[in-house]
C-alpha positions, 0 to 999 in steps of 0.5 A: 500500500502506498504511504500516502494512502490512509485507511478510514475505519472506526475502532473495531468491536472485538468478537470472539475468534473461534470455529463458530460464526460470530456477529461479524461473520453473520452480518458480513454473510447477510451483507454479501447476500444483499449485494448479490441480490441488488445486482440480480434485481438490477439485471432483472429490472433491465430486462422486464417488459411488464410494467406492473411487475417492473414496479413491484421489483423496483420496490423490492430492489429499493428495500434490498438496497436500503438493507444493504446500506444499513448493514454496510453502515453497521459494519463500518460503525463497528470497525469491521469494514474499512475503506481507503482514503482517496488521493486528492490528485487522483480524484482530480485527474479522474474528474478531468478525464471524465469531464472530457467525455461530456463532449461526446454527449448529444445536446452540447454535452448536457445530460437531459 
């Protein structure tokens, strides 16, 4: 890991390490399942042609996405999920790179 990278993480809530699943393992398992399900629902929504079913699946997708976010927040709060701080210079470079792509959009680069 480069020296200028910083981990963003809360103090870790300790859990007993033994062969049985602990709270962290259970929450991580459910979070992984929710991530998988939101991906599957997203694919389903892209391919649905029935309007009523589309609305029902959209509602389920949103509930699943909210559950996934809540689980992520819980794991982050307990210090079981960390992220790398973004390098400001790399962010600026990416922004400039993608800003250049707007010239390829119709309507003078404006999203409508």
